[in-house]
NUTORDREN-179445 format. One record per residue (C-alpha): x, y, z. Coordinates in Angstrom, 1 decimal. Example, Ala and Ser with C-alpha at 12.3 -4.5 7.8 and 13.67 -1.06 7.14 Angstrom:
residues 2
atom u 12.3, v -4.5, w 7.8
atom u 13.7, v -1.1, w 7.1
//
This chain:
residues 433
atom u -53.6, v 86.8, w -6.9
atom u -53.6, v 90.5, w -8.8
atom u -51.7, v 90.6, w -12.4
atom u -49.3, v 93.5, w -13.2
atom u -52.3, v 95.6, w -14.6
atom u -53.6, v 95.9, w -11.5
atom u -51.3, v 98.7, w -10.5
atom u -51.9, v 101.0, w -13.2
atom u -53.6, v 104.6, w -12.4
atom u -52.0, v 104.8, w -9.0
atom u -49.2, v 107.5, w -10.1
atom u -51.6, v 109.4, w -11.5
atom u -53.9, v 110.0, w -8.0
atom u -50.1, v 111.3, w -6.8
atom u -49.5, v 113.2, w -9.7
atom u -53.1, v 115.0, w -9.3
atom u -52.1, v 115.6, w -5.7
atom u -49.2, v 117.0, w -6.3
atom u -50.3, v 119.2, w -9.0
atom u -53.7, v 120.5, w -7.0
atom u -50.6, v 121.0, w -4.2
atom u -48.4, v 122.7, w -6.9
atom u -51.5, v 124.9, w -8.0
atom u -52.3, v 125.9, w -4.6
atom u -48.5, v 127.0, w -3.9
atom u -49.1, v 128.9, w -7.8
atom u -52.2, v 130.8, w -6.4
atom u -50.4, v 131.6, w -3.1
atom u -47.1, v 133.1, w -4.7
atom u -49.4, v 135.1, w -7.7
atom u -51.6, v 136.4, w -4.6
atom u -48.1, v 137.3, w -2.7
atom u -46.2, v 138.4, w -5.8
atom u -49.7, v 140.8, w -6.4
atom u -48.7, v 142.3, w -3.0
atom u -45.4, v 142.8, w -3.1
atom u -45.8, v 144.7, w -6.3
atom u -48.8, v 146.7, w -5.0
atom u -46.7, v 147.4, w -2.3
atom u -43.6, v 148.5, w -4.1
atom u -46.0, v 150.6, w -6.3
atom u -47.5, v 152.3, w -3.4
atom u -43.5, v 152.8, w -2.2
atom u -42.0, v 154.1, w -5.1
atom u -45.3, v 156.8, w -5.7
atom u -45.3, v 157.4, w -1.6
atom u -41.7, v 158.3, w -1.8
atom u -42.4, v 160.7, w -4.5
atom u -45.2, v 162.3, w -3.1
atom u -43.7, v 162.6, w 0.2
atom u -40.3, v 164.6, w -1.4
atom u -42.7, v 166.6, w -3.5
atom u -44.4, v 167.7, w -0.5
atom u -40.9, v 168.4, w 1.6
atom u -39.8, v 170.7, w -1.8
atom u -43.4, v 172.5, w -1.3
atom u -42.2, v 173.2, w 2.5
atom u -38.1, v 173.8, w 0.9
atom u -39.6, v 176.4, w -1.8
atom u -42.2, v 178.1, w 1.1
atom u -39.2, v 178.6, w 3.3
atom u -37.1, v 179.9, w 0.6
atom u -39.6, v 182.4, w -0.5
atom u -39.9, v 183.4, w 2.9
atom u -35.9, v 184.4, w 3.2
atom u -36.7, v 186.4, w 0.1
atom u -39.8, v 187.8, w 2.0
atom u -37.6, v 188.9, w 4.9
atom u -34.4, v 190.1, w 2.6
atom u -37.2, v 191.6, w 0.2
atom u -38.0, v 193.7, w 3.5
atom u -34.8, v 194.2, w 4.5
atom u -34.0, v 196.2, w 1.1
atom u -37.1, v 198.3, w 1.4
atom u -36.4, v 199.5, w 4.9
atom u -32.8, v 200.5, w 2.9
atom u -34.7, v 202.3, w 0.5
atom u -36.8, v 204.1, w 2.9
atom u -33.7, v 205.3, w 4.4
atom u -32.3, v 206.6, w 0.9
atom u -35.8, v 208.1, w 0.3
atom u -35.9, v 210.0, w 3.5
atom u -32.0, v 211.1, w 2.9
atom u -32.9, v 212.3, w -0.4
atom u -35.8, v 214.1, w 1.0
atom u -33.4, v 215.9, w 3.4
atom u -30.8, v 216.8, w 0.9
atom u -33.9, v 218.5, w -1.1
atom u -34.8, v 220.2, w 2.1
atom u -31.4, v 221.3, w 3.0
atom u -30.1, v 222.2, w -0.6
atom u -33.7, v 224.9, w -0.9
atom u -32.9, v 226.2, w 2.2
atom u -28.9, v 226.9, w 1.4
atom u -30.2, v 228.6, w -1.7
atom u -32.5, v 230.6, w -0.2
atom u -29.5, v 231.7, w 1.8
atom u -27.3, v 232.4, w -0.8
atom u -29.6, v 234.3, w -2.2
atom u -29.4, v 236.8, w 0.7
atom u -26.1, v 236.6, w 1.0
atom u -25.9, v 235.7, w 4.4
atom u -23.0, v 234.6, w 4.7
atom u -21.5, v 235.7, w 1.1
atom u -20.1, v 233.2, w -1.5
atom u -17.2, v 235.0, w -2.0
atom u -16.3, v 235.0, w 2.0
atom u -16.8, v 231.4, w 1.9
atom u -14.5, v 231.0, w -1.4
atom u -12.3, v 233.4, w 0.2
atom u -11.7, v 232.0, w 3.6
atom u -11.9, v 228.1, w 2.8
atom u -10.9, v 228.2, w -0.6
atom u -12.7, v 228.1, w -4.4
atom u -13.8, v 224.6, w -4.0
atom u -15.9, v 225.4, w -1.2
atom u -17.1, v 228.7, w -2.6
atom u -18.0, v 227.4, w -5.9
atom u -19.9, v 224.8, w -3.8
atom u -21.9, v 227.5, w -1.8
atom u -22.6, v 229.0, w -5.2
atom u -23.7, v 225.9, w -7.1
atom u -26.8, v 225.6, w -4.4
atom u -28.4, v 228.1, w -6.5
atom u -29.3, v 225.4, w -8.5
atom u -31.2, v 223.6, w -5.5
atom u -33.9, v 226.1, w -5.0
atom u -37.3, v 225.3, w -5.0
atom u -36.4, v 221.6, w -3.8
atom u -37.7, v 221.7, w -0.9
atom u -40.9, v 221.2, w -2.1
atom u -39.9, v 217.7, w -2.8
atom u -39.6, v 216.9, w 0.6
atom u -43.2, v 218.2, w 1.5
atom u -45.4, v 215.1, w 2.8
atom u -47.4, v 215.4, w -0.7
atom u -44.2, v 215.5, w -3.0
atom u -42.4, v 212.4, w -5.2
atom u -40.2, v 211.3, w -2.9
atom u -42.5, v 211.3, w 0.1
atom u -45.2, v 209.2, w -2.0
atom u -42.7, v 206.3, w -2.9
atom u -41.6, v 206.8, w 0.4
atom u -45.2, v 205.8, w 1.5
atom u -44.9, v 203.4, w -0.6
atom u -42.5, v 201.2, w 0.2
atom u -44.0, v 201.5, w 4.0
atom u -46.9, v 200.0, w 2.7
atom u -45.3, v 197.1, w 0.9
atom u -43.4, v 196.3, w 4.3
atom u -46.0, v 197.1, w 6.7
atom u -49.3, v 195.6, w 4.6
atom u -48.1, v 193.2, w 2.1
atom u -45.1, v 191.5, w 3.2
atom u -45.9, v 191.3, w 6.6
atom u -49.3, v 189.9, w 5.6
atom u -48.3, v 187.4, w 2.8
atom u -45.5, v 185.7, w 4.8
atom u -47.9, v 185.0, w 7.4
atom u -50.7, v 183.5, w 4.8
atom u -47.9, v 181.4, w 3.4
atom u -47.0, v 179.8, w 7.0
atom u -50.6, v 178.9, w 7.9
atom u -51.4, v 177.7, w 4.3
atom u -48.6, v 175.9, w 3.9
atom u -49.9, v 172.6, w 5.4
atom u -53.2, v 172.3, w 2.6
atom u -50.7, v 173.3, w 0.2
atom u -48.1, v 170.6, w 1.1
atom u -51.1, v 167.9, w 1.0
atom u -52.5, v 169.4, w -1.9
atom u -48.8, v 168.7, w -3.9
atom u -48.7, v 164.9, w -2.5
atom u -52.4, v 164.0, w -3.6
atom u -51.7, v 165.4, w -6.9
atom u -48.8, v 163.4, w -7.1
atom u -50.6, v 160.0, w -5.8
atom u -53.4, v 160.7, w -8.3
atom u -51.3, v 161.1, w -11.5
atom u -49.5, v 157.8, w -10.3
atom u -52.8, v 156.1, w -9.8
atom u -54.8, v 156.8, w -13.0
atom u -56.5, v 153.5, w -12.1
atom u -58.6, v 154.4, w -8.9
atom u -60.8, v 157.3, w -8.3
atom u -59.8, v 159.8, w -7.0
atom u -61.8, v 160.6, w -4.0
atom u -59.9, v 156.9, w -2.8
atom u -56.7, v 158.4, w -3.0
atom u -56.5, v 159.9, w 0.5
atom u -53.2, v 160.7, w 2.0
atom u -52.8, v 160.9, w 5.8
atom u -50.0, v 163.5, w 7.2
atom u -48.3, v 162.7, w 10.7
atom u -45.3, v 163.9, w 12.8
atom u -45.8, v 167.1, w 11.0
atom u -42.8, v 169.4, w 12.4
atom u -44.2, v 172.5, w 10.6
atom u -46.0, v 173.9, w 13.2
atom u -43.2, v 174.5, w 15.8
atom u -40.5, v 175.5, w 13.3
atom u -41.0, v 178.9, w 12.4
atom u -42.3, v 181.5, w 15.4
atom u -43.2, v 185.3, w 14.4
atom u -40.8, v 187.9, w 15.9
atom u -41.5, v 191.5, w 16.5
atom u -39.0, v 193.8, w 15.9
atom u -35.9, v 193.2, w 18.2
atom u -32.5, v 193.6, w 19.0
atom u -31.2, v 191.2, w 16.4
atom u -33.5, v 193.2, w 13.6
atom u -32.3, v 196.5, w 14.5
atom u -28.5, v 195.1, w 14.7
atom u -29.2, v 193.3, w 11.3
atom u -30.5, v 196.3, w 10.0
atom u -28.0, v 198.6, w 10.9
atom u -25.7, v 196.4, w 9.5
atom u -26.5, v 196.6, w 6.2
atom u -27.1, v 200.2, w 6.2
atom u -23.5, v 200.5, w 7.1
atom u -22.4, v 199.2, w 3.7
atom u -23.8, v 202.8, w 2.1
atom u -21.7, v 205.7, w 2.0
atom u -24.8, v 207.6, w 1.6
atom u -26.2, v 206.8, w 4.7
atom u -23.5, v 207.5, w 6.9
atom u -21.8, v 210.1, w 8.7
atom u -21.2, v 213.5, w 6.7
atom u -18.9, v 215.3, w 8.4
atom u -16.8, v 217.5, w 7.5
atom u -14.6, v 220.9, w 8.7
atom u -12.6, v 223.2, w 6.7
atom u -10.5, v 225.9, w 8.3
atom u -9.6, v 228.9, w 7.1
atom u -5.5, v 229.3, w 7.6
atom u -4.8, v 233.0, w 9.4
atom u -5.2, v 233.7, w 12.5
atom u -8.0, v 236.1, w 12.9
atom u -7.9, v 237.6, w 16.6
atom u -4.8, v 238.5, w 18.4
atom u -7.0, v 237.5, w 21.3
atom u -7.4, v 234.2, w 20.3
atom u -4.7, v 233.2, w 18.3
atom u -5.4, v 229.3, w 18.5
atom u -9.1, v 229.8, w 17.0
atom u -9.9, v 229.9, w 13.4
atom u -13.2, v 230.3, w 11.2
atom u -14.5, v 226.7, w 10.3
atom u -17.1, v 225.2, w 7.8
atom u -18.7, v 222.9, w 9.3
atom u -20.5, v 220.1, w 7.3
atom u -22.8, v 217.8, w 10.0
atom u -25.4, v 214.6, w 8.7
atom u -26.1, v 211.2, w 8.8
atom u -29.2, v 208.8, w 8.6
atom u -29.6, v 207.0, w 11.7
atom u -32.0, v 204.5, w 12.9
atom u -33.5, v 205.6, w 16.4
atom u -34.8, v 203.3, w 19.3
atom u -38.3, v 202.9, w 17.8
atom u -37.1, v 201.7, w 14.4
atom u -37.7, v 204.8, w 12.4
atom u -35.2, v 206.1, w 10.3
atom u -34.5, v 210.0, w 10.2
atom u -31.9, v 212.1, w 8.2
atom u -30.6, v 215.4, w 9.3
atom u -28.7, v 217.9, w 7.2
atom u -26.5, v 220.7, w 8.8
atom u -23.8, v 223.0, w 7.0
atom u -22.5, v 226.1, w 8.7
atom u -20.0, v 229.1, w 9.3
atom u -18.5, v 229.6, w 12.4
atom u -16.8, v 233.0, w 12.3
atom u -14.3, v 233.6, w 15.6
atom u -15.4, v 236.6, w 17.6
atom u -14.5, v 238.3, w 20.5
atom u -15.2, v 240.8, w 23.5
atom u -14.9, v 242.1, w 26.6
atom u -18.0, v 240.4, w 28.4
atom u -17.3, v 236.5, w 26.9
atom u -13.9, v 236.9, w 25.7
atom u -13.4, v 234.8, w 22.5
atom u -16.1, v 232.7, w 20.8
atom u -17.8, v 231.4, w 17.2
atom u -20.5, v 233.5, w 15.8
atom u -22.6, v 230.7, w 14.0
atom u -24.1, v 231.6, w 10.4
atom u -26.2, v 229.2, w 9.3
atom u -25.9, v 228.0, w 5.5
atom u -28.6, v 225.4, w 5.2
atom u -30.0, v 222.5, w 7.2
atom u -33.0, v 220.0, w 6.8
atom u -33.8, v 217.2, w 9.2
atom u -36.6, v 214.6, w 8.5
atom u -38.1, v 213.0, w 11.1
atom u -40.5, v 209.6, w 11.2
atom u -43.1, v 210.2, w 13.6
atom u -44.8, v 212.5, w 15.4
atom u -42.3, v 213.6, w 18.8
atom u -39.1, v 212.4, w 17.5
atom u -36.6, v 214.1, w 19.0
atom u -33.1, v 215.1, w 16.8
atom u -29.7, v 213.9, w 18.6
atom u -28.2, v 217.4, w 18.1
atom u -28.1, v 220.1, w 20.5
atom u -31.1, v 222.8, w 19.4
atom u -33.2, v 225.5, w 20.7
atom u -37.0, v 225.7, w 20.3
atom u -37.2, v 229.2, w 20.2
atom u -33.9, v 230.4, w 17.8
atom u -34.8, v 233.8, w 15.6
atom u -34.6, v 234.0, w 12.0
atom u -32.1, v 236.9, w 12.2
atom u -30.0, v 238.8, w 14.9
atom u -30.7, v 241.6, w 13.8
atom u -32.4, v 242.6, w 17.4
atom u -30.3, v 240.9, w 19.4
atom u -26.6, v 239.9, w 19.8
atom u -25.7, v 236.1, w 19.2
atom u -23.5, v 235.7, w 22.2
atom u -26.5, v 237.1, w 24.1
atom u -29.3, v 234.9, w 23.0
atom u -27.0, v 232.0, w 23.6
atom u -26.3, v 232.9, w 27.3
atom u -29.5, v 233.8, w 28.3
atom u -32.0, v 231.0, w 26.1
atom u -29.3, v 228.2, w 25.7
atom u -26.3, v 225.8, w 27.4
atom u -24.4, v 225.8, w 24.1
atom u -20.7, v 225.9, w 24.4
atom u -19.5, v 229.3, w 22.7
atom u -16.3, v 227.6, w 22.2
atom u -17.8, v 224.2, w 21.2
atom u -16.3, v 223.1, w 18.1
atom u -18.3, v 220.4, w 17.6
atom u -22.0, v 220.9, w 16.1
atom u -24.1, v 223.5, w 14.2
atom u -26.9, v 223.7, w 17.1
atom u -28.1, v 227.2, w 15.5
atom u -28.7, v 225.6, w 12.0
atom u -29.8, v 222.2, w 13.8
atom u -32.6, v 224.4, w 15.6
atom u -33.6, v 225.9, w 12.4
atom u -34.2, v 222.1, w 10.7
atom u -35.9, v 221.1, w 13.9
atom u -38.4, v 224.3, w 13.4
atom u -38.7, v 223.7, w 9.4
atom u -38.9, v 220.0, w 10.1
atom u -40.2, v 217.6, w 6.8
atom u -41.8, v 214.2, w 8.7
atom u -42.8, v 211.2, w 6.3
atom u -45.4, v 208.8, w 8.5
atom u -43.6, v 205.8, w 9.5
atom u -44.4, v 203.0, w 11.6
atom u -41.3, v 201.7, w 11.6
atom u -39.3, v 198.2, w 11.5
atom u -42.3, v 195.3, w 11.0
atom u -42.2, v 192.3, w 12.1
atom u -41.0, v 189.1, w 10.3
atom u -40.9, v 185.0, w 10.5
atom u -38.0, v 183.3, w 11.3
atom u -36.8, v 179.7, w 12.6
atom u -37.8, v 179.6, w 16.2
atom u -34.8, v 179.1, w 18.3
atom u -36.1, v 175.9, w 20.6
atom u -36.0, v 174.1, w 17.1
atom u -32.1, v 173.8, w 18.0
atom u -29.2, v 175.1, w 15.6
atom u -29.7, v 172.3, w 12.3
atom u -33.7, v 173.0, w 12.3
atom u -35.5, v 169.8, w 10.3
atom u -39.1, v 170.0, w 9.3
atom u -40.0, v 166.3, w 9.2
atom u -43.2, v 164.9, w 8.3
atom u -45.0, v 161.3, w 7.0
atom u -47.3, v 160.1, w 4.9
atom u -49.1, v 157.2, w 5.0
atom u -51.7, v 155.5, w 2.4
atom u -53.6, v 153.1, w 1.9
atom u -55.3, v 151.1, w -1.4
atom u -56.8, v 148.1, w -2.1
atom u -54.3, v 145.6, w -4.3
atom u -55.6, v 143.3, w -6.9
atom u -57.6, v 140.9, w -4.5
atom u -59.5, v 143.7, w -2.5
atom u -56.9, v 143.3, w 0.1
atom u -56.2, v 146.8, w 2.0
atom u -52.4, v 147.4, w 1.6
atom u -50.3, v 150.0, w 3.7
atom u -47.4, v 152.2, w 3.0
atom u -45.7, v 155.2, w 4.4
atom u -42.9, v 157.8, w 3.4
atom u -41.0, v 159.9, w 5.4
atom u -39.4, v 163.1, w 4.2
atom u -38.0, v 166.6, w 5.8
atom u -36.6, v 170.4, w 5.0
atom u -33.3, v 171.5, w 6.0
atom u -31.1, v 174.3, w 6.3
atom u -28.0, v 173.4, w 3.9
atom u -25.7, v 176.2, w 2.4
atom u -24.4, v 175.4, w -0.7
atom u -20.9, v 176.6, w 0.7
atom u -19.5, v 177.5, w 3.7
atom u -19.2, v 180.9, w 5.0
atom u -16.1, v 182.9, w 4.1
atom u -15.4, v 184.0, w 7.9
atom u -15.4, v 180.1, w 8.5
atom u -18.4, v 180.4, w 11.3
atom u -21.6, v 177.9, w 10.9
atom u -24.8, v 179.2, w 10.2
atom u -27.9, v 178.3, w 12.1
atom u -31.1, v 177.7, w 10.0
atom u -32.7, v 181.0, w 9.6
atom u -35.5, v 182.5, w 7.0
atom u -32.8, v 185.0, w 5.7
atom u -30.5, v 183.1, w 3.9
atom u -32.8, v 180.8, w 1.3
atom u -30.7, v 177.3, w 1.6
atom u -33.7, v 175.5, w 2.4
atom u -33.5, v 171.9, w 0.4
atom u -35.6, v 169.0, w 0.8
atom u -34.4, v 165.2, w 0.8
atom u -36.3, v 161.7, w 2.2
atom u -36.2, v 160.5, w 5.5
atom u -36.8, v 157.8, w 7.5
atom u -39.1, v 157.1, w 9.9
atom u -38.3, v 157.1, w 13.2
atom u -40.8, v 154.2, w 14.9
atom u -42.6, v 151.7, w 12.9
atom u -46.5, v 152.1, w 12.7
atom u -49.5, v 149.8, w 12.9
atom u -50.3, v 148.7, w 9.9
atom u -47.6, v 149.0, w 7.9
//
């Protein structure tokens, strides 16, 4: 019969078995912990990398917005320069008329007041300014520089930025992950981008109705580019056969964007003297005092009535006879300066321009609130050499910092730099995650 000492050591066997089970569990727990830690580390790094990629997109879109706005600014600068060139030419022509006394300054002052007389006399200071309107003048050179920026630099730069964005975004993502994993060889950190909405976010637009409307709307904010029209009348009756007519001093001008997307600027001033005779009755005899027309392409048509072959003076022919024989002008018309416009057409100064340039904007089919999202994937080994997969999604969206003053919603666009970045949730689980 076994004694009490024969049972010794049996608990030790059970203890050893339990210790082995606990050891296996601990090893399993430790391995799982390593995987979880590797996964967490990868997720945090990938989130930072994806957000950095979305920031690159946002900055690129905002830069493209500023570039579009810069193109608009250069177009407005070209309009101002063309207007200044026209004024220089106009002042030079008026100085010439003042010197010729056709009409004399004292007559203008007597009929329309001292202020108009002084203004006409001040044209003497513009003598020689017409050279500034020549194609090689300083104003024309500045105009050409703005033209070159719009067509030769800004357009190419915007296209290059849009094409280069995927690689720039990937470089930013890789740089963040490489810094996050200093213990890994850089060549082993190879993130992959999928579900990329960037290729369909933007569209290249030729100059279209929307751009024309925008440029004209902005130009309307500048009085310098607006209509320059004024009419002064003398106070007394001139001819008993024309009791309702008065001598008039008409200033006409303006700067506009034509249908081809090119600016043109014109300025005229004429003294319209009341005359009458037994052949035509009452009429206005126009004395052109100053003129200029600045087109920006060959064949650009002046919108005002004019004649191609208007004589430089009417010493050999009566004004009214020439109008009757060579034009369809209304001798009693009270709106325009057709003779001055004719001289402006004959002596036009053309500064070449290619008109409005194409631009990048958000593609309409992307929807009212366009979003440029993407998913970043990464696979790296854990401490035991097993592959660990992770992914993160981010997106760039158009978001105004505050509501519009008119209360209307604003569609995503590339004229306002309101693009921001944020992390997003991947839409569907992917194999290997």
